[in-house]
Residue frames as a rotation matrix with the C-alpha (Angstrom) as fourth column:
UNK 1
0.914 0.066 -0.400 210.75
-0.365 0.563 -0.741 86.65
0.176 0.824 0.539 170.74
UNK 2
0.610 -0.713 0.345 213.56
0.126 0.517 0.847 84.16
-0.782 -0.474 0.405 171.12
UNK 3
-0.128 -0.739 -0.661 216.77
-0.744 -0.370 0.557 84.46
-0.656 0.563 -0.503 169.06
UNK 4
0.875 0.481 0.045 216.65
-0.289 0.597 -0.748 82.65
-0.387 0.642 0.662 165.73
UNK 5
-0.360 -0.924 0.131 219.25
-0.344 0.262 0.902 80.39
-0.867 0.280 -0.412 164.15
UNK 6
-0.204 0.272 0.940 219.06
0.785 0.620 -0.009 79.32
-0.585 0.736 -0.341 160.53
UNK 7
-0.964 -0.099 0.246 217.80
0.249 -0.661 0.708 81.25
0.092 0.744 0.662 157.53
UNK 8
-0.335 0.872 -0.356 214.71
0.197 -0.304 -0.932 83.44
-0.921 -0.382 -0.070 157.85
UNK 9
-0.893 0.113 0.436 212.39
0.440 0.013 0.898 83.45
0.096 0.994 -0.061 154.83
UNK 10
-0.555 0.743 -0.374 209.50
-0.422 -0.640 -0.643 85.80
-0.717 -0.199 0.669 154.09
UNK 11
-0.358 0.535 0.766 206.53
0.726 0.675 -0.133 84.16
-0.588 0.508 -0.630 152.36
UNK 12
-0.500 0.169 -0.849 205.58
-0.487 -0.866 0.114 86.01
-0.716 0.471 0.515 149.16
UNK 13
0.362 0.638 0.679 203.61
0.404 0.549 -0.731 85.45
-0.840 0.540 -0.059 145.98
UNK 14
-0.818 -0.568 -0.091 205.13
0.101 -0.298 0.949 85.67
-0.567 0.767 0.301 142.49
UNK 15
0.117 0.966 -0.230 202.51
-0.026 -0.228 -0.973 87.29
-0.993 0.120 -0.001 140.26
UNK 16
0.979 0.203 0.016 204.14
0.008 0.040 -0.999 87.46
-0.204 0.978 0.037 136.84
UNK 17
0.106 -0.945 0.310 207.31
0.875 0.237 0.423 86.97
-0.473 0.226 0.852 134.87
UNK 18
0.612 0.065 -0.788 208.72
-0.060 -0.990 -0.128 90.38
-0.789 0.126 -0.602 133.95
UNK 19
0.273 -0.609 -0.745 211.63
-0.961 -0.204 -0.185 89.24
-0.039 0.766 -0.641 131.75
UNK 20
0.979 0.173 0.111 212.24
-0.164 0.982 -0.093 85.74
-0.125 0.073 0.989 130.36
UNK 21
0.458 -0.874 -0.162 215.94
-0.319 0.009 -0.948 86.34
0.830 0.486 -0.275 129.61
UNK 22
0.292 -0.428 -0.855 218.47
0.734 0.673 -0.086 84.56
0.613 -0.603 0.511 131.83
UNK 23
-0.991 0.000 -0.133 218.18
0.067 0.862 -0.503 84.46
0.115 -0.507 -0.854 134.80
UNK 24
-0.183 0.981 0.055 214.61
0.639 0.077 0.765 85.74
0.747 0.175 -0.641 134.48
UNK 25
-0.976 -0.024 0.217 212.97
-0.130 -0.738 -0.662 88.54
0.176 -0.674 0.717 136.42
UNK 26
-0.337 0.878 -0.340 209.74
0.725 0.472 0.501 88.16
0.601 -0.077 -0.796 138.36
UNK 27
-0.362 0.356 0.862 207.26
-0.533 -0.837 0.122 90.43
0.765 -0.415 0.493 140.13
UNK 28
-0.470 0.136 -0.872 206.60
0.652 0.719 -0.240 89.40
0.594 -0.682 -0.427 143.72
UNK 29
-0.107 0.508 0.855 204.07
-0.449 -0.792 0.414 90.79
0.887 -0.339 0.313 146.20
UNK 30
-0.459 0.144 -0.877 203.30
0.752 0.588 -0.297 90.43
0.473 -0.796 -0.378 149.90
UNK 31
0.447 0.672 0.590 201.08
0.060 -0.681 0.730 92.19
0.893 -0.291 -0.344 152.41
UNK 32
-0.660 -0.726 0.192 202.64
-0.114 -0.156 -0.981 93.65
0.743 -0.669 0.020 155.56
UNK 33
-0.773 0.296 -0.561 201.24
0.632 0.437 -0.640 93.41
0.056 -0.850 -0.524 159.09
UNK 34
-0.587 0.533 -0.609 199.08
-0.004 -0.754 -0.656 96.50
-0.809 -0.383 0.445 158.52
UNK 35
0.340 0.811 0.477 197.55
0.433 0.316 -0.844 95.36
-0.835 0.493 -0.244 155.23
UNK 36
0.415 -0.248 -0.875 199.74
-0.686 -0.717 -0.123 97.34
-0.597 0.652 -0.468 152.83
UNK 37
0.860 -0.121 0.495 200.66
0.388 0.785 -0.483 95.49
-0.330 0.608 0.722 149.64
UNK 38
0.222 -0.879 -0.423 204.33
-0.526 -0.473 0.707 95.66
-0.821 0.065 -0.567 148.64
UNK 39
0.991 0.063 0.121 205.73
0.074 0.495 -0.866 94.85
-0.115 0.866 0.486 145.19
UNK 40
0.133 -0.989 -0.060 209.29
-0.440 -0.114 0.891 93.80
-0.888 -0.092 -0.450 144.33
UNK 41
0.975 0.025 -0.220 210.87
-0.212 0.400 -0.892 92.90
0.066 0.916 0.396 141.02
UNK 42
0.118 -0.978 0.172 214.10
-0.867 -0.018 0.498 90.91
-0.484 -0.208 -0.850 140.98
UNK 43
-0.469 -0.436 -0.769 215.86
-0.783 0.607 0.134 87.87
0.408 0.665 -0.626 139.56
UNK 44
0.476 0.760 -0.443 213.92
-0.518 0.649 0.557 84.60
0.711 -0.035 0.703 139.81
UNK 45
-0.005 -0.498 -0.867 216.64
0.383 0.800 -0.462 82.71
0.924 -0.334 0.187 141.78
UNK 46
-0.776 -0.266 0.572 216.38
-0.333 -0.597 -0.730 85.24
0.536 -0.757 0.375 144.64
UNK 47
-0.096 0.885 0.456 212.88
-0.985 -0.150 0.085 83.96
0.143 -0.441 0.886 145.45
UNK 48
0.129 0.130 0.983 213.63
-0.662 0.749 -0.012 80.46
-0.738 -0.649 0.183 146.73
UNK 49
-0.690 -0.464 0.555 213.52
-0.082 0.812 0.577 77.13
-0.719 0.352 -0.599 144.97
UNK 50
0.411 0.906 0.100 210.47
0.048 0.088 -0.995 77.83
-0.910 0.414 -0.008 142.80
UNK 51
-0.590 -0.530 0.609 211.16
0.610 0.202 0.766 77.01
-0.529 0.824 0.204 139.14
UNK 52
0.309 0.712 -0.630 209.84
0.141 -0.689 -0.711 80.22
-0.940 0.131 -0.314 137.59
UNK 53
-0.823 -0.562 0.086 209.72
0.163 -0.088 0.983 80.60
-0.545 0.823 0.164 133.83
UNK 54
-0.769 0.501 -0.397 207.50
-0.631 -0.496 0.597 81.12
0.102 0.709 0.697 130.79
UNK 55
-0.457 0.599 -0.657 205.54
0.043 0.753 0.656 77.92
0.888 0.272 -0.370 131.55
UNK 56
-0.926 0.065 -0.371 204.78
0.375 0.070 -0.924 78.91
-0.034 -0.995 -0.089 135.15
UNK 57
-0.004 0.967 0.254 201.11
0.551 -0.210 0.808 79.39
0.834 0.144 -0.532 136.00
UNK 58
-0.922 -0.366 0.125 200.99
0.144 -0.625 -0.768 82.46
0.358 -0.690 0.629 138.23
UNK 59
0.380 -0.609 0.696 200.47
-0.839 -0.544 -0.018 83.29
0.390 -0.577 -0.718 141.04
UNK 60
0.376 -0.409 -0.832 203.01
0.301 0.903 -0.307 81.02
0.876 -0.135 0.462 142.77
UNK 61
0.995 -0.085 0.046 204.08
-0.065 -0.248 0.967 80.94
-0.071 -0.965 -0.252 146.41
UNK 62
0.303 -0.953 0.013 207.76
0.345 0.097 -0.934 81.88
0.888 0.288 0.358 146.82
UNK 63
0.758 -0.138 -0.637 210.08
0.611 -0.190 0.769 82.94
-0.227 -0.972 -0.060 149.63
UNK 64
0.514 -0.623 0.590 212.64
0.014 -0.682 -0.732 85.70
0.858 0.384 -0.342 150.08
UNK 65
-0.034 -0.610 -0.792 215.54
0.916 0.298 -0.269 85.56
0.400 -0.734 0.549 152.51
UNK 66
0.477 0.179 0.861 215.35
-0.115 -0.958 0.263 88.26
0.872 -0.224 -0.436 155.15
UNK 67
-0.585 -0.611 -0.534 216.81
0.511 0.234 -0.827 89.09
0.630 -0.756 0.175 158.54
UNK 68
0.465 0.778 -0.422 215.03
0.794 -0.156 0.587 89.99
0.391 -0.608 -0.691 161.74
UNK 69
-0.368 -0.550 0.750 215.55
0.156 -0.831 -0.533 93.51
0.916 -0.080 0.392 163.05
UNK 70
-0.852 0.169 0.496 213.04
-0.518 -0.417 -0.747 93.75
0.080 -0.893 0.443 165.90
UNK 71
-0.542 0.761 -0.356 209.97
0.661 0.648 0.378 92.22
0.519 -0.031 -0.855 167.52
UNK 72
-0.766 0.393 0.509 207.08
-0.505 -0.858 -0.096 94.52
0.399 -0.330 0.855 168.42
UNK 73
-0.900 0.358 -0.248 204.86
0.433 0.795 -0.424 92.88
0.045 -0.489 -0.871 171.03
UNK 74
-0.484 0.756 -0.441 202.14
0.091 -0.457 -0.885 95.54
-0.870 -0.468 0.152 171.35
UNK 75
-0.473 0.369 -0.800 199.32
-0.738 -0.662 0.130 96.25
-0.482 0.652 0.585 168.98
UNK 76
0.145 0.495 -0.857 198.55
-0.846 0.511 0.152 92.84
0.513 0.703 0.493 167.44
UNK 77
0.745 0.111 0.658 197.98
-0.478 0.777 0.409 89.38
-0.466 -0.619 0.632 168.89
UNK 78
0.758 -0.523 0.390 201.20
0.610 0.780 -0.140 87.43
-0.232 0.344 0.910 168.33
UNK 79
0.179 -0.711 -0.680 203.15
0.137 -0.666 0.733 90.64
-0.974 -0.225 -0.022 167.74
UNK 80
0.997 0.005 -0.083 204.84
-0.078 -0.279 -0.957 92.03
-0.028 0.960 -0.277 164.66
UNK 81
0.308 -0.939 0.153 208.32
0.650 0.325 0.686 91.25
-0.694 -0.112 0.711 163.35
UNK 82
0.745 -0.211 -0.632 210.39
-0.508 -0.794 -0.333 93.96
-0.432 0.570 -0.699 161.65
UNK 83
0.400 -0.600 0.693 212.49
0.601 0.742 0.296 92.37
-0.692 0.298 0.658 158.90
UNK 84
0.153 -0.424 -0.893 214.94
-0.665 -0.713 0.224 93.57
-0.731 0.559 -0.391 156.29
UNK 85
0.897 0.169 0.408 215.19
0.182 0.700 -0.690 92.13
-0.402 0.693 0.598 152.80
UNK 86
0.652 -0.676 -0.343 218.77
-0.747 -0.651 -0.137 93.36
-0.131 0.345 -0.929 152.43
UNK 87
0.198 -0.663 0.722 220.55
-0.118 0.715 0.690 89.96
-0.973 -0.222 0.063 152.47
UNK 88
-0.128 -0.215 0.968 220.08
0.882 0.421 0.210 89.88
-0.453 0.881 0.136 148.65
UNK 89
-0.853 -0.233 -0.466 219.75
0.108 -0.954 0.279 93.67
-0.510 0.187 0.840 148.22
UNK 90
-0.527 0.774 0.351 216.07
0.702 0.163 0.694 93.32
0.480 0.612 -0.629 147.32
UNK 91
-0.851 0.297 -0.433 213.75
0.088 -0.733 -0.674 96.28
-0.518 -0.612 0.598 147.88
UNK 92
0.171 0.969 0.178 210.21
0.689 0.012 -0.724 97.33
-0.704 0.246 -0.666 147.06
UNK 93
0.267 0.011 0.964 209.62
0.918 -0.308 -0.250 99.55
0.294 0.951 -0.092 144.06
UNK 94
0.865 0.097 0.493 210.02
0.005 -0.983 0.185 102.68
0.502 -0.157 -0.850 146.23
UNK 95
-0.043 -0.993 0.112 213.34
-0.343 -0.090 -0.935 101.46
0.938 -0.079 -0.337 147.69
UNK 96
0.345 0.245 0.906 211.93
-0.936 0.014 0.352 100.25
0.073 -0.970 0.234 151.02
UNK 97
-0.119 -0.403 -0.907 213.75
-0.296 0.887 -0.355 97.20
0.948 0.227 -0.225 152.41
UNK 98
-0.998 -0.063 -0.010 212.42
-0.008 0.282 -0.959 97.10
0.063 -0.957 -0.282 155.99
UNK 99
-0.283 0.951 -0.126 208.93
-0.392 0.005 0.920 95.78
0.875 0.310 0.371 156.65
UNK 100
-0.612 0.256 0.749 206.68
-0.717 0.222 -0.661 94.93
-0.335 -0.941 0.048 159.60
UNK 101
-0.308 0.470 -0.827 205.22
-0.534 0.634 0.559 91.46
0.788 0.614 0.056 159.04
UNK 102
0.602 0.571 0.558 203.28
-0.795 0.362 0.487 88.89
0.076 -0.737 0.672 161.06
UNK 103
-0.220 -0.748 0.627 205.22
-0.763 0.532 0.367 85.98
-0.608 -0.397 -0.688 162.55
UNK 104
0.262 0.393 0.882 203.21
0.132 0.890 -0.436 83.48
-0.956 0.231 0.182 160.47
UNK 105
0.952 0.019 -0.306 204.59
-0.287 -0.296 -0.911 85.11
-0.108 0.955 -0.276 157.30
UNK 106
0.141 -0.989 -0.042 208.06
-0.985 -0.136 -0.107 83.86
0.100 0.057 -0.993 158.19
UNK 107
0.951 -0.017 -0.308 209.74
0.015 1.000 -0.008 80.47
0.308 0.003 0.952 157.80
UNK 108
0.322 -0.899 0.295 212.97
-0.867 -0.155 0.473 79.37
-0.380 -0.408 -0.830 159.49
UNK 109
0.914 -0.088 -0.397 215.09
-0.171 0.804 -0.570 76.91
0.369 0.589 0.719 157.50
UNK 110
0.214 -0.904 -0.371 218.06
0.299 0.422 -0.856 75.02
0.930 0.072 0.361 158.91
UNK 111
-0.868 -0.487 0.095 217.62
0.056 -0.286 -0.957 76.07
0.493 -0.825 0.276 162.51
UNK 112
0.164 0.940 -0.300 215.02
0.705 0.102 0.702 77.30
0.690 -0.327 -0.646 164.93
UNK 113
0.487 0.001 0.873 214.60
-0.472 -0.841 0.264 79.40
0.735 -0.540 -0.410 168.01
UNK 114
-0.065 -0.495 -0.866 216.68
0.653 0.635 -0.412 78.90
0.755 -0.593 0.282 171.08
UNK 115
0.718 0.425 -0.551 216.58
0.690 -0.330 0.644 80.23
0.091 -0.843 -0.531 174.60
UNK 116
0.911 -0.329 0.247 218.48
-0.329 -0.943 -0.041 83.27
0.247 -0.044 -0.968 175.93
């Protein structure tokens, strides 16, 4: 995998509003590269530009900033990317903040890949 410039975003799905009070808290889920479903609850603004509130019809596609830790080439066509959701101190309900995801679950904003 080539080095990445820009901001890395993990595609997720907001499933429900947990707390309507400012700034609002939302439950977000995503499936890792091995099929495990992960759940996170955090402030609405952490999950991208989606305008989440009481009027939102869930589920809604959202993103979460992450950083790349490793690329695992074996085991799956296209490989697996190990990411951390620590840029905003977001973790799954059990405290996990490192996940193996598929490359197509990631977006790069404001940059791209570049050669060695």
